[in-house]
N, C-alpha and C positions, 0 to 999 in steps of 0.2 A: 270185318262188315260193317258198313256203314250205313247210318240211319239218316234218310233224305225227306224232306218235308216238301210236299205240290202246294202249290197255290194256283186259284182260278184268276181268271182275266180280271175277274172284281177283286182279287186282293184277298180274297178268303181261303182260308187252308181247306184244301180238300183230303186232308187225310195225310197220315204218314206211312210209309212203306220202308221196307229194308231192301236196300240194293246193294246184292253183292258184286265185288268188281269181276269184270270179265277175267276169264282164264288169262295168265299171261300179263294180266295188267297190275301187278301187284307193285304197291307204292311204298316209296322208302322210307321207315318210320325214323324222324329225326332223333328220338332219343336213343333209339339201340344204333344210329349212326353215330353221333357222339362218342358213345360207348365204346365202339369198335375203334375210332380214330384215338380215343386216350390210351386204350390198351397198347395199340399199335405203336404209339410215341414211347411209351412207357418201355416198352420192348426194346425200341431202337435205343434209348438212352443207357438200358440194362446191358444191352449187347457192348455198346461203345465203352463204358467202365470195365467192362470185363476183359475187353482189347486192351485196356489201358494199364489195368493191374498186371496181366501177362508180361506187357512191355517192361513195365518198370518195376516187375516183382522183387528182384533183389534189393534195389534201392529201397523200396516201401521197407522190405524186412530189416533191412538195415539200420534205418530211421527208427522203428519200432523197436528194435534191440537197444539202441541207443537211449531212447526216450524211457526205457522199462531200466536201465543201468542208471540214468539219472536220477530217476524216483526213488531207486533202491538207496544209492549214496545220500540223496537228503534225508530220506527216513533215518538211515543209520546215525547221520550227523545230528539229526534232530533228537534221538534218541539216547546219542553218548554224550556224557556228560563233557565239559570243558576241562583241559589238562589243569592238575595242578601245577601253580608257579613255585619251582624248586628256589629256595633261599639258601644263602651260604650257610646257615646253621644246619639245614637237611643234609647238604653235601659233605660237612664235617663230620656229621653222626655216621654217615655211610661208610666215609672212609676208617673211622675210628672203629667201627664195628667189623670192617674188611681186616684191618690191623690185629685186633684181638683175635680173631679166627687163626689167621696166618700173617705173625710178626714177619717184616722185611728183616734181611740178613744184614749185618752190621758193617759197618765199612770195613773195619779189621777183616772179616770173613770175605768179605768180597775181593779183598788186596789178596787174602790167602789162596783163594780159589784161581785168581787170575794169575800166580806167579808158581803154584805148587807143579804143576806139569814139567817144569823147567827144573827143579830142584834134585839133587843127586846125593847120596850117601858116598862118602869118601871112606875109604876102608886102606889102611896100609899093613902090609906083612912084612915079616922076618924070619929068617932060618935061625935055630939054637934053641935054648932051654927057655920054655914058656915060664915067666915070670909068675904066673898065676897058678900053674899046675905043677912047675917043674919037670915038664916032660919034654923031650927032645923034637923037633920038627919045626914046621912053619906056624906061626900065630900071628894073630891079629896085636898089632903094636897101638893101634890107635883109630878113631873114629874120627872125621870132621863131615864138613858139608860143603858141596860146590852147587855151581848154577851154569846152565847151559846158556852160551852166548851166542852159538851159530850152530844151526840146526845140523851142520857135518859131524856133530859131536865134540866140539871144541868146548872144554869146561872151564871155568875160573874156579879157583880154590887159594888158598892160603900155602904159602911155601911151608910153613913150619908143620903142615899137615902133613906133607908128602916126603919131606926130608928125611933120607938115612931109612927109607922101607927098600927092600929089596922087590916087594911087587906091591901094584898099587890096583886094586880093584874098586868099579864104581857101579851103584845099582840105580837105577834110572825108575822114574815115578811108575812106570808100568811093569815093574818087577824086573826087566832085563838086567842081568848082571854083565859086566864086560872087564876084561885086563885094560889098563889105561896106562901110557907112557908120557911123561912130561916133556913138553915142545916147546916151552918157555919159561922164564923166570924173571922176575924182576925183584930182587932182594931188598932194593931200598923201601918199596912198599910191602914186601911179605908176601908176593903174590907170585903162583905157578898158573901156567895153563896146561892142562889136559887133554889127552886127544884120546877118544874113547875106541876100541878095536870093533867092537860090536855097537851098532847103532840102530835104535828101535825104529820101527815103521813110525811116519807122522810124528819125528821127535818136534817139539817146540823150543824154540829160544825165547829166551826172554827178553823184555822189550827194555831199553835203558832210556833212563834219563837223566838229562843235565842236572848238576846242583848249582847252577847260578841262579836259580830262584829258591832255593831252599832256605828256609829261616828257623831259626831255634822257636821252638812251640808248634812246629809243624809235627802232623804225626806221622808216625812210620811202624813198620812192623818188620820183625826180625823172624828169620824163619829157618830152620835147620835140626840138625839131629844133638840136642844136648844131652850128655852122657850116654850117646847111642840111642835115646829116645825120640820116635818121630815117624814122619816128619813132626815139627812142633811149630805153634805161632806164637808170639809174646808182643804186645802190642806197646807203645809209648810214645815218646815224643823226641824231636832233637833238641839235644841240651846245649850244644854250643857247636860252633865251627873252628876249622883251621887250629885243631888242639896237635898239642906234641905228645909223644907215648915214647918211653923205654922199653923194649921186649924185656920179659922177666927177668932174663940173665943180663940184659944190660947190653948185649952185644950190638943192636941197633937202635936207632932212635928215627921213629916214625914221625913224619910231619904233615901237616895238613889234613888233619882226621876228623871225621864226623863224630861228635858226641852224642850219644843217644841212651834212654833210660829204659827201652825195652829190655826185659829178662834176657841175656845171653850166658851161655855156661860152656865148659868145655864141650866141644861136638859141633857147637854154633860157629866154630871159625871156617871161614871160607863160605858162609851161607850168605843170600843176599839180605838187604837191607832194601825193603821197597816203602813208597808211599802208597797213599790209600787206594789209588789207580793200579796197584801192583806191578809197577814199574821201579825197577832198579836202580838205586841212587848211589848204593855203596856196599862194600863186601866187608860183611863182618871180621874182624881181624884179631881183636884182642878185649881183655876185660881187666879192670883194675881194682885190687883187693889191697888195701894197706895191709892186712893181715899175713899176705901170701898165701891165703886159702884159695884153693881153687874154685870159688864160686862167688856167685855174682851179687855186688853190693849196690848196685845202681849207676856202676859207670861202665860203659861199654864204648867200643870205638871201632869206627869202620874207615876203609880206604874208598875217598871218593871215586865215581864210578869213572869219570875222567882220568884218572890215574891208574884205575884197572884196566880201561880200555888200550892203553898204551904197552900193556903186557901184550895184547894179542898184536898189535900192530897194525889196528885199523881202528878207523873213527868209527864209533857206534852210534852215531847221529845223522 
């Protein structure tokens, strides 16, 4: 309802009256119109944003996830202290503690582990009266050592270990026992080559090493069956090269021998003399004892592997 003031022709007010607009003559309220317009614009903007969100929803969610991840990384890095700078002293201490818990094997032990799968026990047998028991029949005449140099069952040993035996037997590292026959001899170096009749599965041949760079003072290990005990290992050094030695009965002179001081005794004959890598550099052949007793006094001799390889007829290198 609007209130209208009427004036006379003289300009005086004649009174105020309330005049209602006639039906159908509703006027538009400017405030209401403005409010309606604002709501309409907001609705249009909201609808546009909703369509934009639906269209790019996956990208927006990806960006949101990446932002959250980055914030988590920054928060973790902020809370985590900087790593401590290791010093050489810290490293040495850690290594020392580790070795105290589990010491590393010695070089001689590693050489032994390398060669032992190729070492065999060699036994010689004869028929007749056993010198130890006095009984008639087959008896063991002696024990020596051999080393597999070809995985087909070829074995190097000393000639004096197998000479005079009626039967030869070899026992491999895995326990396999086999008869063997002599297929080659080199008397000037006291060497014999045996062929085993039964060959174990996965038989390992020894690695051979030239003695060209061998020097006095180099570490060596002798492996064999001294007095039948073994396999046994003894460590020492090369004492000299190109030595000469008469066999005990003086029937042969051996030349160009390796002298060593690793303990060797009867039963070591024919066994490998190896370097610290477990490579065969010689075949143990003899010991020297000025008293003629059969035990070691520090003088052992081995045939260089180059000479021994000639007994097989092939180059080992």
